[in-house]
C-alpha positions as a Python dict, from the first residue, in 0.01 Angstrom:
ca = {
    (1, 'M'): (0, 0, 0),
    (2, 'D'): (4, 313, -214),
    (3, 'D'): (-282, 543, -106),
    (4, 'D'): (-293, 762, -418),
    (5, 'F'): (-357, 479, -668),
    (6, 'D'): (-690, 543, -842),
    (7, 'G'): (-691, 250, -1084),
    (8, 'A'): (-626, 462, -1392),
    (9, 'R'): (-358, 382, -1645),
    (10, 'P'): (-72, 626, -1704),
    (11, 'D'): (-251, 779, -2006),
    (12, 'G'): (-555, 866, -1790),
    (13, 'H'): (-799, 606, -1923),
    (14, 'I'): (-955, 364, -1680),
    (15, 'F'): (-1027, 104, -1948),
    (16, 'D'): (-1044, 69, -2323),
    (17, 'Y'): (-1396, 78, -2459),
    (18, 'N'): (-1480, -84, -2790),
    (19, 'G'): (-1862, -81, -2787),
    (20, 'D'): (-1918, -456, -2770),
    (21, 'S'): (-2131, -426, -2459),
    (22, 'V'): (-2358, -164, -2620),
    (23, 'I'): (-2419, -388, -2920),
    (24, 'A'): (-2477, -696, -2705),
    (25, 'L'): (-2724, -516, -2478),
    (26, 'S'): (-2907, -359, -2773),
    (27, 'V'): (-2954, -700, -2933),
    (28, 'A'): (-3063, -846, -2600),
    (29, 'F'): (-3322, -569, -2547),
    (30, 'I'): (-3457, -608, -2901),
    (31, 'V'): (-3501, -982, -2852),
    (32, 'L'): (-3647, -946, -2503),
    (33, 'C'): (-3894, -671, -2596),
    (34, 'T'): (-4003, -852, -2912),
    (35, 'L'): (-4066, -1164, -2705),
    (36, 'V'): (-4267, -973, -2444),
    (37, 'V'): (-4480, -788, -2701),
    (38, 'G'): (-4542, -1112, -2892),
    (39, 'L'): (-4640, -1298, -2577),
    (40, 'R'): (-4872, -1014, -2479),
    (41, 'F'): (-5063, -1047, -2805),
    (42, 'V'): (-5065, -1426, -2789),
    (43, 'S'): (-5200, -1422, -2434),
    (44, 'S'): (-5472, -1167, -2516),
    (45, 'R'): (-5612, -1384, -2795),
    (46, 'R'): (-5900, -1176, -2934),
    (47, 'N'): (-5965, -940, -2645),
    (48, 'F'): (-5725, -662, -2743),
    (49, 'S'): (-5746, -346, -2536),
    (50, 'I'): (-5588, -6, -2587),
    (51, 'E'): (-5292, -110, -2370),
    (52, 'D'): (-5218, -393, -2611),
    (53, 'W'): (-5219, -161, -2911),
    (54, 'L'): (-5003, 98, -2733),
    (55, 'T'): (-4728, -159, -2689),
    (56, 'L'): (-4670, -156, -3066),
    (57, 'P'): (-4556, 209, -3089),
    (58, 'A'): (-4350, 163, -2774),
    (59, 'W'): (-4188, -144, -2928),
    (60, 'I'): (-4111, 48, -3248),
    (61, 'V'): (-3953, 332, -3049),
    (62, 'E'): (-3744, 80, -2852),
    (63, 'I'): (-3623, -82, -3175),
    (64, 'G'): (-3529, 264, -3304),
    (65, 'L'): (-3337, 353, -2989),
    (66, 'C'): (-3143, 28, -2998),
    (67, 'A'): (-3071, 69, -3368),
    (68, 'N'): (-2949, 422, -3301),
    (69, 'A'): (-2715, 300, -3028),
    (70, 'M'): (-2577, 26, -3253),
    (71, 'C'): (-2530, 260, -3550),
    (72, 'S'): (-2357, 516, -3330),
    (73, 'T'): (-2126, 248, -3195),
    (74, 'F'): (-2045, 118, -3543),
    (75, 'S'): (-1979, 464, -3683),
    (76, 'S'): (-1760, 569, -3390),
    (77, 'Q'): (-1556, 251, -3423),
    (78, 'T'): (-1499, 293, -3798),
    (79, 'L'): (-1443, 670, -3792),
    (80, 'G'): (-1199, 648, -3503),
    (81, 'K'): (-960, 421, -3689),
}
C-alpha cells in the first residue's frame, strides 16, 4: 500500500463541488424552521409570550441567511462558467 496517498486528485482538488448540498440544506432548514415556528404558534393558542414573538425575527433572519447562501451558490455557479 502506498503510504503517501492523501486522496487528492492530480490537480490538487479532493472533490468537485457544485453547490447542490448547500441549496438542499438551505431549503431543508427553511422548511424545518417554518414548521417549528408555525407549530409553536399553533400550540400556544392565545397565550403568546415574549418568547413566541421573538421567534418571528429569528425566523426572518434564518430565511435571510438561507436565501443568502442560495444566492451566493447560484451566482458562483453562473459566474464561474
